[in-house]
N, C-alpha and C positions, 0 to 999 in steps of 0.2 A: 754154426758145423757141429750136430750132433754126431755125423763121421767125421771121418779127416778130409772129405772133398768138398770143394766149391767149384762154382763154374762160372762163367762170366759169358760173352755174345759168342764167342767163336772156340772158348779156349775152358780149361780145366786146369785142379789147383787139386795138391795133397797133399796130407804132411806127412815123414816119415817119422815115428815116435822112439827112443830105445827100451819104452817099457809099455807093457799092455793096456795099462790103464790111459794111456796119454797125458800123465802128471807130469813127465819128464822137461825140464827146462830146454834138456839138450832136445833139440829136433832138426830138420830141415825142409825147407817147402821145394816141391817139386811142381812144374806145370808143363802143360803139353798141348795142342791146338795151335791154332792161327795166333801167326805175332803181327797179324795187319798194323796194331798201333802200339808196339813194343810192350803192349800188357805181360807179354810173359816174364820179361826180364830176366833172360838167361843169355842174351848177346850185346855187350858191352857196347859194340859197334853198334849196332842198330840194322843190320843188316840182314838180319835173317829172317827170310819169312815165318817162319813157325817149324812145330817139331811133333812127330810123329809118335814119341816115347818121351816119359816124364822122364824133364830134366832140371837139374837143380840152379834153382831163382839165384843170382848172384847174392851174397852175404845175408842170406833169408834163412838164418838156424834162430832158436831160441823163439820161435811162432806161436803166438795166442789166438791171432783173428785177421782174415785177410778177406778179400771183398774186391770183384771186378768190374768195371762198364769200360771204357775205353782206355781208362785211367787204372791200376791197380793199384790197391793200397792193402799193408798189411801193421800192425800192431804187434810186439815183440813182448817178452814176459815180462822187461823192464819198463812195460809204459809208452816209449816211444814210438812215432805214428814215421811210418815211410813211405814214398808213391812210385811208381813209376808209369809209364805208357807214355803215350801222344794223342793231340786233338789239335790239330792245325800246326802251327809254326813251332813249338815248344815239342823238344823232343827229350825224354829221358829215359834212356837206354836201360840203364840198373836201376835198382833201388835208391830212393835220398830221404836221409832223415829229415823231416818239417817242422813236428812236432814234439812235447813230452806230454807225460801224465795223460793221457788216454784212452779209453776203452772201448767205446765204437766208432766206427766206420762205412760211410757206403761212399765207396768210386762210380762216379756217373760218367755222363758223356763229354762234361764242360769242367770236370775237375772232381776231388774229393772235397768228403765231408768229416769230421772228426767229432768227438762227444768226449768231452774229457771227464776227469774222475770228478772234478767237482761240480758238474751238472750246464757247465757251457758249451757252446757248439764254434767249432771256427771251421773255415775253410779256405783252400786254395783251389779255388775257382775263375773265370773268366767275369762272372758277375753279369752276366750278359742279361738275364732277365730279372737282377734283382736276390738272386736266390740266395746271398750268402747272407741277408737280414741285416746290412749298416746299416740302413735307410739310403742306400746309395746303387745305383745301376752305371753298367757302360753300355753305351748305346750303340755303339758297334762291335762286332766281332773282335774279341780281344783275345790273346793267350791268358794262358792258367796264373794264377798272381800266387807266387812262393813266399809272401809276407803273408801268413795266416789272417785271414778277415773275422774279426769276432763278431758274433750275431747279437742283435739288440735284444732286450727282454726275454734272455732265455738262461735258465738259473740251473734248472732240474731235471733235464734231460737225462734219457737212458738209451734212446735209438734216434736214427734217422732214416728215412727211405727218399732218395733223388728219384725224378722223372726228367723229362726234357726240360722242363721252364720250372718246375718248382722243387722244393723240397717239406717233406711232410716230416714234422717232429715230434717224437713220443716224451712225454713228461712221465717223471716219477710217480702221480697220483691217476695216471692211466688216460687222461686227456690229451688231446693231440693240437699242434700249432703248424701252421703251413704259410710259405713265405715262396715269395717268386710271381710270374703270371699265370693267369687263372686259364691257361687254355684246357681247354674242353670241361671247364668246371671243376680243374684239378685242387683249388684252394680250399673247395669242400665248404665255402661260407656261404651257401645260398646264391650265389652270383651266377650267370652263365658268360658273362661278357669274355672275350676267350683273351683281348689283349688289358684284360682290368691287369694292373701291377701293384703288388705291396711288396713294398721292400724292407717293411718290418713285421715281424709274425705274429699276425690273427689265429685268433679260436677257430679251429673245424666244428663246426656245428653237426648238431643229432648224433654223437659218439659219446661214449664215456668208457672207464672200466678197461681201455684197450691195454694188449699184452705185448703184441708186435704190430709192424706195420711191414708190408712191401710194394716194391714199386714196379709197373714195368712203363713205356714210353709215356705215354699218355694220360693210364691208368693208377690205382690206389688200392691195392686191399689191404683190412684192418681187422685181428683178429682180437676178441675179447673175453674177459676171465672165465667166460660159460662157455667158451666153445664156436660162440657163432661169428660169422666172417660178415664184413660191411664191406663196400665201393664204391667206389665215384670215379670221376674223369670222363674220360673217352668209352662207353657203351660199346659204342660200333667194334671196338678190339675187343671187350672183354667180355661184351654179352651182358644184357638185362632180362631175358629171358621174354616176358609178357610185357615189361614197358614199351612204351612208342615213341619215347626221345632218345637218341642217340650218347645225349649226355645227360652224367648226373652231376646235381652242383653240390649236393650234400651226402653223405655217406646214407645207402639204403641198404639194408639186411638182404645176402643170397639166402633165401629161404631155403632152397637145395643141398644147401651145406648144415651140420649139425655134428657136434662133439669134434668139433677141427681143434689138433695138437699143434700144429706145424704149418707154416703158407709158405710158398716161394715164388718168386718173380724176376726177374732180370731188366735194370732199367733203359735199355736199349731191346728190349725183347717186344712181345707183344700177347702172350699168355700167362698163364699162371698155375699152379700146381697146391694142393690142399691135402693135408694130410689128416684123418679122422683117428679117435682111441681104440678104433679097431683095425685100426695099420692096415685100412683102404685107402688109395690116392684116387683125387680126385681131379680134371684137368677141362679146362678151357678156352676158348680165348682160335688166336690165328695157328693155321696147321698146315699150310701150305707144306712144310719140310717134313710131316709126319713126325712133328716134335712133341705131339698131348700122347701118343702110343696108344693110340685106342686101333690102327690098325687102316685108315686111312688117311686124308691129306683135305680133309671138307674143314672146314671153319665150321666150331663149338660154340653156341651161343650160351648152353646152360653146361652145368657142372656135372658129366659125366664121370664112372669108375674106368678105370684104366690098369689098376695094379693092387695086389693085396700082399698083406705078409712084409709091408714096407713100412722100415725106422726112420728114412731120410727122404726128402725129396731137394733136388734143384733143377729150377727152371731157368735154361740159358736163350739165346735167339733163336737161334734152329734146333736145337735140340732140349733134351731133356734127360738127367741123372736121377735115377733111383738107385738105394739102398735096401737093400731085404733083410730079413732080421737074419739070417746066416751069416749077413756081413758082406754078401755079394753085390756086384756093382753091375748096373743095366742103363740103357740106352737107348733114345729112340730119336730119328731125327737124321740133322745131317753137319757136318762141316761145313766151314767156312767155302764158299762157293767157287772163290779163286783157284782154278786150276793151276795151283803149284806143285801138287803132290808129297806136301811134308808139313801140313796144316790138320791132321787128323786127332779124333775126339775119340775114335774108338779104339785104339790101343791094338791088342792082338787080331782085330778085326777088320777086313776088307773096309776100306774106307767109302762109303756109298749111305745111300740114304734108306732107312729104316722105319718105317711105321709103326713097330711096336716094338715094346721093348725087349731087348736081346743083350742075354747073358755077355760079359766082358770079364779080363782074367788079370787086372794089374798086380797079380802076385808073381806076374810073369817080369814083372820092369821095377820092383819095389825090395830090397832085403832086411824087410823090415817087418813084423808082426803088424797084424790087420788091430786098429783100434779104434774105440770109438770114444773119445774124447768125454767125460758128460758136460754137458754144458747147460745151466740152470737160467732161468728167469725169476725172479721173488715178486709179485705184486702184495703190496698190501692193500685189501678194501676193504674200508672205512663204514659200516652201517650205521645207525643211528646214534648206538651207544661203543660195543665192544669191537672188533676187527678182526677180518679174517687173513689169514696166510696163504696165499695159493704158490705153488712152486711149480714152474711148468718144466718139464724136464725137457730139453734139444739134444740129449745125446747118451752114451753111453747103454748098455743092453740091459731092457726092462726086462720082469718087473722093476719095480724101486722099492726101497723101504724107507719112510723119512721120520724123523726124531728128533723134537723137541726141546727132549731133554725130560721125556715121562715114560719113555718107551716107543718100538717102530711102530709104526703105521702105514697100511698099506695106500692109505689115502693120501694126496700132495694138498689136501686143505686141513691146516689147523682151524678151526672154528671158535671166536666170542674170548680172543685172545685180549689181553688189556694191554695198557699202555706199558714200557720197559722196553728192551732189551734182548731179542734173542740169538742163541745161534743154533741152526739147524744142518741135521747132518743128514746126507743124503746115500743110498748106498744100492748101487746097481746088483742084477743078479752074479756076475762075474767078481762082485767082493771089492769093485774100484767104491772109492769115496769121495766126495768132496763136500764144504764147507759153506753156509749163506750166512752170515750175521746181517740180521734185521732189526730196524726200530721202529716200533710200533708209539705213534704219539697222536693218539686221536684225541680232539679238541673237543669232542660231544661226550667223551667221557669222564664225569664230574661227580662232584660228592655234594650232597647234602649240607647245607650251613642250618645252624640252630642258634638261637638267643640262649647264654647262661640262664639255668633254672634257680632262680634264690631258692635256701633254706625254705623247707615246708613243714608245718607240726603235724607231727604222726598223726593226730585226730582228722585231719582235712584225708577222705578217701579218692577224691576225684580225682584222676591221672591228669598231672601237670603236663602231659607229655605231648606234642604239637601231631598232629595227623598229615601234616602238608609243611615241607620245609618252608625259609625263608625264600629260598630260590626256584618254589612252586614242584620239589617233586613229593609226591606222596607217596605212602608207606604207610609199615605197622613195626611194632618195637616188642622186643623180645627179650628179657620175657616179659608176663603182662607187670603192669605196676604196680608195687608193693609197696603201702604204704608204714610197713612196719618196722622196716630199717631204709639206712642210704646202700646205694646200689648203681652199676654201670647199667645201661640200658642200651642196645643194639639197636641203631634205625635199619630198617631192610626195606628199599623203594621197592614198590609196585613191578616196578619194571625193571629186577635185579640185576640184568646183563648189561642195561645202560648206565647205572648210578653205583656209584661204588657204597659199601656199608659206612656207616660212622657209628662214633657212643658218641654217650651223653651222662653226664652224671647228677642225679637227684639226691642231695643233701635234707636228710629226713631230722628233723630237732625232735628227740623223744617229748611225749607225755610227761608231768610235774605235776604232782598233787600239791594243793596249797596245804600248810599244816598251822593249825591254831593251836593254842591251847585250852585246855578243859574250860568252860564257863562253867563257876560254881552254882549253885540255888539261889535264884532271889528272891524276894518279897513281891510280891505281887503289886502292881501299879509303879513298880520300880522306874525311875523316871528316868535314867541314865541308860542309853543303847550300849551294850556292852558289846555287839558285835562288830569286830575292827575291819576298817578300809584295807588293810593288806594282812597277807600274809605272812607269818614267821620268815618264812623262807623269799619273801620277797615277791609275790605274788597280787596286783592288783588286781580288782574286779568287784565286783559287787555281789550282794545276797538278794533271792529269790524273793523276798518279800518282807516289808518294813518291820522293822520288831515292833512284837506286839507285848506289853507287858502285863496283859491280864490272863494267859494261857498258856501252859505248856507245850511248845512245838517245837519242830526240828525245820533249821533252816540250809539252803543250798545256796553255797558258793561258787558262782562261774566266773 
């Protein structure tokens, strides 16, 4: 939630904070619009059709995250997960605590799915399509299960997105898993059978380094770390431009979108929004109610620019909200078509259909300052050797400053980071500040290994230092080999960013001169060899010539 707003199919939400940075634990969640599935949580009797004005959600203070489908879910600052709403015979008119220790959620049509702080996923859902991922499914439509169902084989999830029949799970390493029924190829596994069931999560193909995922009823969009957007599922709803098939069974890049920083969709809707780094908004998909905001009601296959100067986007089912850089809230589309007169998403404006984004005045209803809570998503991207840390900002007021401990920088990417634990501080233009703790553990960041070099005689001038380590890393030594003294040498890998430098010591045995007593003059033809085999100081060796008693000469001992 880059701003304090969020939307569902026919409803909208906002948190009223007590501080301008949105960091206070003391806040209150408000809701307005349709209450057709009791998604507002403002009436414990379950009889209220809706509300045209923001109304307090029962018991929902100290909230840090909220999401809406037919059900509604929220996470409080104590990491407890809450749900309310209805889909079928089960009615939860006011918020009910269901799980602990959670960090993310997605509320869908048939239930709510939570991501826990330990990376596991649990669901309160009907499990009609095996979407809970526990290896089972209910073969008939059944009420929501209030006992959390743990998803199998998921240990490092960070986000989840729900469609009508499936769940897509974003893992910490930027890869995706999917589970449920493959309606329109939504599992992203390269198969097109609509009734194919995968009740245990399976890897999504053809995509990596994902930082965010969003869904609508039959399709998915995924944003990667370089700002590209991929899509798959029912392309009749979302458009695939020049492609012939109405379905995509694995992720395919949307080539019209570049440098995207945020994406939005709702799991009972049929359109998407995307926001780029220049604060331009693009929209595509179903548009019969003017929800794209492009001035007409024509279905749009390709992303088109619909607004500029925007910092937040929210795609509902029949309408869209955007927040501009000055903090103003704008809307296009329509409220719940049920003619009850008390389910408007237009706040101060007349409840009618509008096909272009129109400014609202939420300040007339809220007695608290407009805030833009700073929400960040951190991704560690391992290259062959070092890692890059990417901080994607979803809130606050740009521009931002990022600091990993060596001064502020405007870039949100820290490159060539070695293994270790880091704390990143992010400050926005209003001076609001948050921190992110990051653990970098790149398994490819290794050290060269060498055998110990035995002591070497000073007289040997050939370097004993190998140019390749035992584990195959090439490099050079510094300083150059010196056979005159013992010293430590540093091995610098050729791929200096990939491998750590290491030290290796070479011990030099100094040269020792053999010592002999002087040999007195000898008579010619002296019969006994006067040249000793060993020196006085214990050095063994040999003389360069055999003793010749007939002539005086110099002999060399080595």
